[in-house]
MARROBA-234082 format. One record per residue (C-alpha): x, y, z. Coordinates in pm, 1 decimal, m for minus. Layout:
<nodes>
<<X Y Z>>,
...
</nodes>
This chain:
<nodes>
<<10508.3 m9850.7 4576.8>>,
<<10230.4 m9662.5 4383.8>>,
<<10328.7 m9353.0 4178.5>>,
<<10189.6 m9012.2 4346.1>>,
<<9966.7 m8786.5 4069.9>>,
<<10157.3 m8417.5 4039.2>>,
<<9836.4 m8229.2 3983.7>>,
<<10047.7 m7942.0 3843.9>>,
<<10053.7 m8140.0 3553.1>>,
<<9665.0 m8132.9 3468.1>>,
<<9580.5 m7870.3 3249.7>>,
<<9360.3 m7630.4 3379.3>>,
<<9001.7 m7630.9 3275.1>>,
<<8919.1 m7394.5 2972.5>>,
<<8642.0 m7134.9 2963.4>>,
<<8301.1 m7258.3 2914.3>>,
<<8185.6 m7264.2 2575.5>>,
<<7889.4 m7022.2 2478.8>>,
<<7555.1 m7247.3 2383.2>>,
<<7461.6 m7156.2 2043.8>>,
<<7127.1 m7003.4 2041.0>>,
<<6879.6 m7227.6 1823.9>>,
<<6778.2 m7122.8 1463.9>>,
<<6358.5 m7161.8 1488.8>>,
<<6087.1 m7043.6 1272.1>>,
<<5806.0 m6994.0 1490.8>>,
<<5449.2 m6976.5 1367.0>>,
<<5108.5 m6928.0 1527.0>>,
<<4881.3 m7150.0 1325.3>>,
<<4472.6 m6978.6 1263.8>>,
<<4379.6 m7206.0 1539.1>>,
<<4567.3 m7049.1 1791.7>>,
<<4851.7 m7319.4 1799.4>>,
<<5201.6 m7193.4 1862.2>>,
<<5474.2 m7389.8 1634.0>>,
<<5853.3 m7393.9 1678.1>>,
<<6034.6 m7565.5 1415.5>>,
<<6418.4 m7612.9 1518.1>>,
<<6596.4 m7754.8 1201.4>>,
<<6959.5 m7987.2 1298.1>>,
<<7081.6 m8197.5 993.0>>,
<<7239.8 m8479.3 1020.3>>,
<<7042.3 m8753.0 1219.3>>,
<<6699.7 m8889.3 1048.8>>,
<<6480.3 m8825.1 1333.4>>,
<<6267.8 m8527.6 1479.8>>,
<<6162.5 m8515.8 1791.4>>,
<<5746.4 m8401.1 1888.9>>,
<<5656.2 m8213.1 2194.7>>,
<<5285.5 m8110.7 2217.0>>,
<<5209.6 m7903.4 2499.9>>,
<<4834.6 m7829.8 2577.6>>,
<<4750.4 m7627.7 2895.2>>,
<<4591.1 m7877.4 3161.0>>,
<<4521.4 m7659.1 3478.4>>,
<<4300.2 m7604.2 3740.4>>,
<<4139.5 m7248.3 3846.5>>,
<<4125.8 m7371.8 4231.0>>,
<<4185.3 m7693.4 4439.9>>,
<<3825.5 m7823.5 4428.3>>,
<<3869.8 m7775.3 4077.4>>,
<<4232.0 m7964.9 4049.1>>,
<<4103.9 m8274.8 4243.2>>,
<<3869.3 m8343.2 3970.2>>,
<<4102.1 m8283.9 3684.1>>,
<<4386.4 m8435.5 3865.4>>,
<<4157.7 m8773.0 3864.6>>,
<<4055.8 m8738.8 3490.4>>,
<<4406.2 m8637.3 3353.9>>,
<<4575.0 m8953.5 3538.0>>,
<<4311.0 m9198.4 3334.3>>,
<<4287.9 m8953.5 3044.8>>,
<<4651.9 m8990.5 2958.0>>,
<<4664.8 m9341.9 2888.6>>,
<<4315.2 m9354.3 2783.7>>,
<<4339.9 m9096.3 2476.9>>,
<<4525.5 m9365.9 2308.0>>,
<<4271.9 m9642.4 2325.8>>,
<<4133.3 m9514.3 1984.5>>,
<<3998.7 m9292.7 1751.8>>,
<<3675.6 m9332.9 1513.1>>,
<<3877.7 m9464.1 1244.2>>,
<<4180.7 m9646.2 1433.4>>,
<<4159.6 m9895.7 1752.5>>,
<<4439.0 m9883.4 2003.0>>,
<<4669.1 m10176.6 1831.2>>,
<<4600.5 m9987.3 1430.1>>,
<<4740.7 m9667.2 1613.5>>,
<<5041.3 m9868.3 1768.5>>,
<<5111.3 m9999.7 1423.9>>,
<<5084.4 m9687.6 1239.7>>,
<<5298.1 m9512.6 1481.8>>,
<<5580.9 m9752.4 1487.9>>,
<<5614.7 m9783.1 1140.4>>,
<<5758.9 m9477.1 1114.1>>,
<<5973.2 m9498.9 1416.6>>,
<<5737.0 m9369.5 1652.9>>,
<<5590.9 m9471.7 2000.4>>,
<<5384.5 m9176.0 2095.9>>,
<<5384.9 m9126.1 2519.6>>,
<<5146.9 m8910.2 2686.5>>,
<<5181.1 m8718.8 3028.5>>,
<<5064.3 m8477.2 3250.5>>,
<<5143.2 m8267.3 3563.7>>,
<<4946.5 m7961.8 3704.8>>,
<<4991.6 m7728.9 3464.0>>,
<<5017.1 m7971.7 3103.7>>,
<<4901.6 m8287.0 2878.6>>,
<<5245.0 m8350.0 2715.4>>,
<<5222.3 m8544.7 2371.4>>,
<<5578.9 m8634.7 2334.0>>,
<<5774.6 m8872.5 2032.1>>,
<<6085.5 m8947.7 1835.9>>,
<<5975.7 m9038.3 1481.3>>,
<<6202.4 m9103.1 1146.8>>,
<<6203.9 m8778.1 886.0>>,
<<6017.6 m8969.2 654.6>>,
<<5719.1 m9022.5 904.7>>,
<<5637.9 m8661.9 1000.5>>,
<<5278.7 m8597.1 758.0>>,
<<5188.8 m8963.2 892.7>>,
<<5262.0 m8928.0 1265.4>>,
<<5100.0 m8577.2 1238.5>>,
<<4782.9 m8724.5 1127.7>>,
<<4754.2 m8985.2 1402.5>>,
<<4814.7 m8690.3 1612.3>>,
<<4542.7 m8531.9 1450.8>>,
<<4298.8 m8817.8 1485.6>>,
<<4392.3 m8833.3 1845.2>>,
<<4338.6 m8469.9 1928.5>>,
<<4019.2 m8401.0 1736.5>>,
<<3840.3 m8789.2 1738.2>>,
<<3944.7 m8955.2 2054.6>>,
<<3687.6 m9245.5 2145.6>>,
<<3761.7 m9342.2 2482.8>>,
<<3578.2 m9659.8 2454.7>>,
<<3380.5 m9757.0 2775.0>>,
<<3527.6 m10103.4 2837.4>>,
<<3882.5 m9999.3 2780.4>>,
<<3840.8 m9680.1 3023.3>>,
<<3785.5 m9907.9 3295.7>>,
<<4054.9 m10118.9 3239.7>>,
<<4280.3 m9846.7 3219.0>>,
<<4121.4 m9644.2 3565.3>>,
<<4215.9 m9976.4 3739.3>>,
<<4522.4 m9993.0 3640.1>>,
<<4583.5 m9625.8 3732.8>>,
<<4386.4 m9654.2 4054.4>>,
<<4645.5 m9954.8 4146.0>>,
<<4948.3 m9723.9 4073.5>>,
<<4839.7 m9436.1 4271.0>>,
<<4737.5 m9703.2 4563.6>>,
<<5125.4 m9813.2 4552.1>>,
<<5264.9 m9453.4 4521.7>>,
<<5039.3 m9357.7 4846.5>>,
<<5249.0 m9588.2 5086.0>>,
<<5565.9 m9486.5 4895.9>>,
<<5762.1 m9262.7 5188.0>>,
<<5895.6 m9021.6 4917.3>>,
<<5555.0 m8926.0 4774.9>>,
<<5384.5 m8890.1 5118.7>>,
<<5651.6 m8648.4 5150.7>>,
<<5637.2 m8443.3 4841.8>>,
<<5258.5 m8451.6 4897.5>>,
<<5228.6 m8339.3 5241.5>>,
<<5466.7 m8047.3 5150.1>>,
<<5300.6 m7908.9 4866.5>>,
<<4970.7 m7920.0 5135.1>>,
<<5121.9 m7757.9 5377.1>>,
<<5298.6 m7499.2 5109.1>>,
<<4999.3 m7433.3 4904.7>>,
<<4689.4 m7480.5 5083.7>>,
<<4393.7 m7421.5 4851.5>>,
<<4597.1 m7362.7 4548.0>>,
<<4597.7 m7641.6 4299.1>>,
<<4960.0 m7691.5 4349.7>>,
<<4855.8 m7848.5 4675.7>>,
<<4699.9 m8153.7 4463.4>>,
<<5005.7 m8386.5 4401.5>>,
<<4789.6 m8724.2 4367.3>>,
<<4416.4 m8788.0 4218.2>>,
<<4171.9 m8909.6 4528.2>>,
<<4102.4 m9282.1 4437.7>>,
<<3716.7 m9263.6 4498.6>>,
<<3738.5 m8960.6 4221.6>>,
<<3981.9 m9234.8 3943.7>>,
<<3718.1 m9483.7 4028.6>>,
<<3412.3 m9262.3 3889.4>>,
<<3609.9 m9149.7 3593.8>>,
<<3438.5 m9310.1 3274.1>>,
<<3438.3 m9291.9 2890.1>>,
<<3165.8 m8983.3 2896.1>>,
<<3356.3 m8790.4 3165.5>>,
<<3673.7 m8839.8 2963.7>>,
<<3479.7 m8734.9 2621.0>>,
<<3360.0 m8455.0 2823.2>>,
<<3700.4 m8315.0 2934.0>>,
<<3878.3 m8338.8 2606.2>>,
<<3624.3 m8138.0 2439.4>>,
<<3653.0 m7869.8 2689.3>>,
<<4047.8 m7899.4 2753.5>>,
<<4222.8 m8022.4 2464.8>>,
<<4230.9 m7720.2 2299.2>>,
<<4437.7 m7557.3 2041.7>>,
<<4475.5 m7202.7 2171.6>>,
<<4774.2 m7152.5 2394.9>>,
<<4922.2 m7482.8 2307.9>>,
<<5234.9 m7514.9 2158.6>>,
<<5404.3 m7786.8 1934.7>>,
<<5789.7 m7817.7 1934.7>>,
<<5972.4 m7985.4 1645.1>>,
<<6333.5 m8072.8 1624.3>>,
<<6540.4 m8227.0 1408.3>>,
<<6642.7 m8286.4 1017.7>>,
<<6369.0 m8138.8 850.3>>,
<<6290.0 m7809.8 655.8>>,
<<6100.2 m7569.4 889.5>>,
<<5892.8 m7393.7 597.5>>,
<<5779.1 m7746.7 491.5>>,
<<5732.0 m7886.3 826.2>>,
<<5524.2 m7559.1 873.0>>,
<<5304.8 m7641.0 613.9>>,
<<5275.6 m8026.0 737.7>>,
<<5159.0 m7937.7 1065.0>>,
<<4929.4 m7627.1 907.8>>,
<<4745.8 m7903.6 723.1>>,
<<4721.4 m8242.5 926.9>>,
<<4607.1 m8015.6 1230.2>>,
<<4381.3 m7777.3 1064.6>>,
<<4058.6 m8029.6 1165.9>>,
<<4171.9 m7906.8 1558.7>>,
<<3962.4 m7642.2 1565.6>>,
<<3783.6 m7656.2 1901.5>>,
<<3703.8 m7282.9 2066.3>>,
<<3804.5 m7170.0 2397.0>>,
<<4058.7 m7063.2 2576.8>>,
<<4312.7 m7252.6 2823.7>>,
<<4249.8 m7233.2 3163.9>>,
<<4561.8 m7064.5 3395.2>>,
<<4679.2 m7197.0 3706.6>>,
<<4650.3 m6851.9 3993.6>>,
<<4995.6 m6696.9 4094.4>>,
<<5104.5 m6985.4 4346.8>>,
<<5102.9 m6777.2 4708.0>>,
<<5264.7 m6960.9 4969.4>>,
<<5111.7 m7001.2 5340.5>>,
<<5460.1 m7034.0 5520.2>>,
<<5367.6 m7203.0 5818.5>>,
<<5556.1 m7173.9 6133.4>>,
<<5745.8 m7485.8 6246.3>>,
<<5783.5 m7870.8 6163.9>>,
<<5485.4 m8092.3 6044.5>>,
<<5606.0 m8418.9 6117.1>>,
<<5376.2 m8713.4 5894.1>>,
<<5379.9 m9015.7 6125.1>>,
<<5491.3 m9346.5 6005.4>>,
<<5512.3 m9590.8 6299.2>>,
<<5829.6 m9804.6 6296.8>>,
<<5961.9 m9645.3 5986.0>>,
<<6353.2 m9703.2 6030.9>>,
<<6410.0 m9399.9 5771.0>>,
<<6278.2 m8989.6 5793.2>>,
<<6240.3 m8799.5 5499.5>>,
<<6316.8 m8404.7 5523.2>>,
<<6172.0 m8201.6 5299.9>>,
<<6216.0 m7816.5 5261.2>>,
<<6045.6 m7577.1 5015.8>>,
<<5975.1 m7202.9 4927.7>>,
<<5934.8 m7006.2 4669.5>>,
<<6202.1 m6926.4 4393.1>>,
<<6191.2 m6687.7 4117.7>>,
<<6082.1 m6742.9 3765.6>>,
<<6253.1 m6779.4 3428.4>>,
<<6222.3 m6401.6 3378.9>>,
<<6333.3 m6287.5 3732.3>>,
<<6656.5 m6102.8 3737.1>>,
<<6781.7 m6273.5 4055.9>>,
<<6726.2 m6642.6 3914.3>>,
<<7049.0 m6689.3 3766.2>>,
<<7209.7 m6625.0 4080.9>>,
<<6955.5 m6863.3 4306.8>>,
<<7057.8 m7140.2 4033.2>>,
<<7418.6 m7091.9 4146.1>>,
<<7363.3 m7043.3 4516.8>>,
<<7135.0 m7399.7 4511.8>>,
<<7418.8 m7556.8 4320.3>>,
<<7704.9 m7456.7 4585.4>>,
<<7448.7 m7518.8 4883.8>>,
<<7319.9 m7898.3 4801.3>>,
<<7264.2 m7897.3 4365.1>>,
<<7552.2 m8134.4 4282.4>>,
<<7796.9 m8372.9 4444.5>>,
<<8059.0 m8134.1 4498.1>>,
<<7793.5 m7921.0 4685.5>>,
<<7837.6 m7793.3 5107.0>>,
<<7507.7 m8042.0 5196.2>>,
<<7667.3 m8296.7 5056.0>>,
<<8022.8 m8274.9 5187.5>>,
<<7843.5 m8180.1 5559.9>>,
<<7539.4 m8448.4 5592.2>>,
<<7691.2 m8729.3 5360.6>>,
<<8067.4 m8737.7 5367.4>>,
<<8169.9 m8580.2 5696.8>>,
<<7878.7 m8726.1 5911.0>>,
<<7717.8 m9009.8 5673.9>>,
<<7375.2 m8905.2 5774.0>>,
<<7235.4 m8981.6 5437.8>>,
<<7349.0 m9110.0 5092.1>>,
<<7206.2 m8863.3 4845.4>>,
<<7050.7 m8515.1 4999.9>>,
<<6986.8 m8275.6 4738.5>>,
<<6824.1 m7961.1 4693.8>>,
<<6713.7 m7809.5 4319.5>>,
<<6484.6 m7518.2 4173.4>>,
<<6211.7 m7598.1 3976.7>>,
<<5982.9 m7413.5 3779.9>>,
<<5598.3 m7467.1 3757.8>>,
<<5378.2 m7177.8 3517.8>>,
<<5226.1 m7021.4 3803.4>>,
<<5502.6 m7029.8 4033.2>>,
<<5854.0 m7178.9 4132.8>>,
<<5997.9 m7369.5 4410.8>>,
<<6357.8 m7394.5 4604.4>>,
<<6313.1 m7774.4 4743.0>>,
<<6567.5 m7982.8 4959.5>>,
<<6557.3 m8341.1 5003.9>>,
<<6728.9 m8563.5 5209.6>>,
<<6641.0 m8945.6 5351.7>>,
<<6819.9 m9009.6 5671.8>>,
<<6834.0 m9275.5 5945.4>>,
<<6545.6 m9240.7 6243.8>>,
<<6805.8 m9186.7 6524.1>>,
<<6976.4 m8920.6 6332.5>>,
<<6661.0 m8741.3 6188.3>>,
<<6740.0 m8425.5 6450.1>>,
<<7090.2 m8371.3 6377.1>>,
<<7034.7 m8364.8 5972.0>>,
<<6772.4 m8108.7 5984.3>>,
<<6981.8 m7907.5 6216.1>>,
<<7282.5 m7962.0 5987.3>>,
<<7086.8 m7872.4 5663.5>>,
<<6938.1 m7560.9 5849.6>>,
<<7308.2 m7483.0 5950.3>>,
<<7443.6 m7508.0 5583.1>>,
<<7115.9 m7318.0 5471.0>>,
<<7217.1 m7013.1 5700.1>>,
<<7578.9 m7012.2 5631.1>>,
<<7481.0 m6938.8 5256.4>>,
<<7296.6 m6643.9 5375.4>>,
<<7577.9 m6510.7 5623.1>>,
<<7920.1 m6652.6 5489.1>>,
<<8000.2 m6516.8 5102.2>>,
<<8075.2 m6809.4 4895.1>>,
<<8419.2 m6837.6 4747.6>>,
<<8550.2 m6749.4 4409.9>>,
<<8651.5 m7118.0 4355.5>>,
<<8246.2 m7265.8 4470.5>>,
<<8151.9 m6972.4 4214.2>>,
<<8323.6 m7082.3 3952.3>>,
<<8282.8 m7480.6 4004.3>>,
<<7905.6 m7401.5 4021.2>>,
<<7936.0 m7196.3 3716.1>>,
<<8088.7 m7428.9 3486.1>>,
<<7803.4 m7723.2 3610.4>>,
<<7516.2 m7563.3 3520.3>>,
<<7660.4 m7418.4 3183.2>>,
<<7806.1 m7753.9 3120.3>>,
<<7491.3 m7922.7 3221.3>>,
<<7222.8 m7714.6 3020.3>>,
<<7441.7 m7754.5 2707.8>>,
<<7489.6 m8157.8 2762.8>>,
<<7065.6 m8123.5 2824.7>>,
<<7065.9 m7959.6 2492.7>>,
<<7296.1 m8143.7 2276.3>>,
<<7035.6 m8393.6 2202.2>>,
<<6730.9 m8367.4 1965.4>>,
<<6524.7 m8463.3 2237.2>>,
<<6670.5 m8268.4 2512.6>>,
<<6641.8 m7959.9 2303.1>>,
<<6288.6 m8036.8 2236.9>>,
<<6208.8 m8078.5 2556.6>>,
<<6352.8 m7760.5 2693.6>>,
<<6229.5 m7555.0 2418.7>>,
<<5872.1 m7704.6 2498.3>>,
<<5893.6 m7591.0 2888.4>>,
<<6009.0 m7270.6 2763.4>>,
<<5765.1 m7182.0 2488.4>>,
<<5505.4 m7357.8 2671.3>>,
<<5607.9 m7052.7 2928.4>>,
<<5564.0 m6803.8 2691.0>>,
<<5930.4 m6755.9 2655.2>>,
<<6137.6 m6719.0 2346.5>>,
<<6377.5 m6917.5 2263.7>>,
<<6685.4 m6725.4 2296.3>>,
<<6597.3 m6758.8 2669.4>>,
<<6880.9 m7006.2 2663.8>>,
<<7125.4 m6752.3 2555.5>>,
<<7012.1 m6475.4 2733.6>>,
<<7025.2 m6741.2 3098.8>>,
<<7375.6 m6808.2 2991.1>>,
<<7495.5 m6427.2 2990.0>>,
<<7311.1 m6353.1 3316.7>>,
<<7486.4 m6685.7 3458.9>>,
<<7838.4 m6567.5 3341.9>>,
<<7788.4 m6254.1 3508.0>>,
<<7671.4 m6325.5 3858.4>>,
<<7888.8 m6175.9 4107.3>>,
<<7937.7 m6317.2 4472.3>>,
<<7779.1 m6082.4 4660.9>>,
<<7464.6 m6171.7 4426.8>>,
<<7463.5 m6534.9 4536.5>>,
<<7467.1 m6432.3 4914.3>>,
<<7170.1 m6186.6 4869.8>>,
<<6947.3 m6429.7 4702.2>>,
<<7042.9 m6704.6 4940.8>>,
<<6946.9 m6428.6 5207.5>>,
<<6587.1 m6359.4 5041.5>>,
<<6534.6 m6735.5 4895.8>>,
<<6743.8 m7031.5 5114.9>>,
<<6689.2 m6896.5 5479.3>>,
<<6509.4 m7163.7 5646.4>>,
<<6261.0 m6937.3 5752.8>>,
<<6164.1 m6893.4 5425.1>>,
<<6111.4 m7231.4 5342.3>>,
<<5827.6 m7450.9 5492.8>>,
<<5943.2 m7790.3 5658.5>>,
<<5792.8 m8128.6 5686.0>>,
<<5938.3 m8486.4 5801.6>>,
<<5799.4 m8816.8 5753.9>>,
<<5894.8 m9080.0 6023.0>>,
<<5837.3 m9258.0 6319.4>>,
<<5673.3 m8963.0 6542.1>>,
<<5717.5 m9115.8 6867.7>>,
<<6089.1 m9143.8 6790.4>>,
<<6159.1 m8827.7 6572.4>>,
<<5936.6 m8569.0 6789.6>>,
<<6139.3 m8514.4 7077.8>>,
<<6471.0 m8417.4 6872.5>>,
<<6277.2 m8193.7 6600.7>>,
<<6077.7 m8031.1 6889.2>>,
<<6460.7 m7910.4 7056.8>>,
<<6465.2 m7721.7 6692.5>>,
<<6123.3 m7570.6 6634.3>>,
<<5743.7 m7668.7 6733.2>>,
<<5658.2 m7967.4 6617.7>>,
<<5282.7 m8047.0 6499.4>>,
<<5211.9 m8431.8 6383.8>>,
<<4962.5 m8546.5 6128.8>>,
<<4824.6 m8857.1 6056.2>>,
<<4951.8 m9036.1 5714.8>>,
</nodes>
């Protein structure tokens, strides 16, 4: 006979510990680069994050820039005026570094981990890439072909189709509507085009460099100033215009004939990082669908078995923030799953959450923040996102205080404003012949080809 666990013997959780504010030295170099150095002794490693603004002013510009950026992020590592791709990799690896380059609608990001002793030489390699990347034509062609293949694969994935359709429906002619580059534009990219984009867009003014690790702030600042002194390209970063929502009514179905699963995606605006109601929205999101103990998971996963991993999130981009809901469900329960999702959204707005729900969500968010910034890498990435958005390092501590002060009433008001189904745009990817009827019982449906 198995013993019964006496839950009264389990001690209560303690109060969340306040997250210490990182001690940071901030400097703006003569070329306009914003530098943030955070000393964290103990582990002989440094995390480096260089964020270069890479936004477009409108959708047509975004189509071209996205195509170029998708190739440039790999091609920038193909060589410089003095080192080829192999030599660059060997230089980095000799100091424990392996540089990754990625892009999104807002930025180009250089990221690496390196040994403390390798800061100066790794900065030297970075300076070469920023000022003398060669983009050899033959190597660019190979990179372009690899990117085109990855895009073709991505365009066949239902999750990518859903994300792309939702962005297009929400943003229209805003740059954020462009989620994947057009294949024909990628095919036209060559070395000359990348050299021109690099010259015009990879600029120090508006860029930010974050260093976190076992280092002396002043010595690191001097090292960066010396290494990147030659990165002096003139010009100013392009900022994406504020993102406005189209908020089209009804449900758009993207037809995937024969699909056995439907991909539900809902999205709408959310407060930015400086908004006074961000903390309330983050906690409302957690209670609704942001973690495993949420209402959405309890309803359509645990109780009804419609899906394995429904979730919601609050995502931030420079020109606008979003509240997003995702669920992948069996075709035959598409309508009921969306109905239950709307039901839970409505319940958030109409029925106050319980003190226990709010306390659980608050502990989870604060604990997640602490874990995310406990490592050098996590802190560097977090600070890079904040600094790149123009925020101070102590935003982390301010946001913790805001989260600790949120009330049940504030969560309900935030839910009314941001989580109401009427504030969200809805897209469903699936077999239109099988799901349009059930969805049409909920709202007007329009069908788009894949």
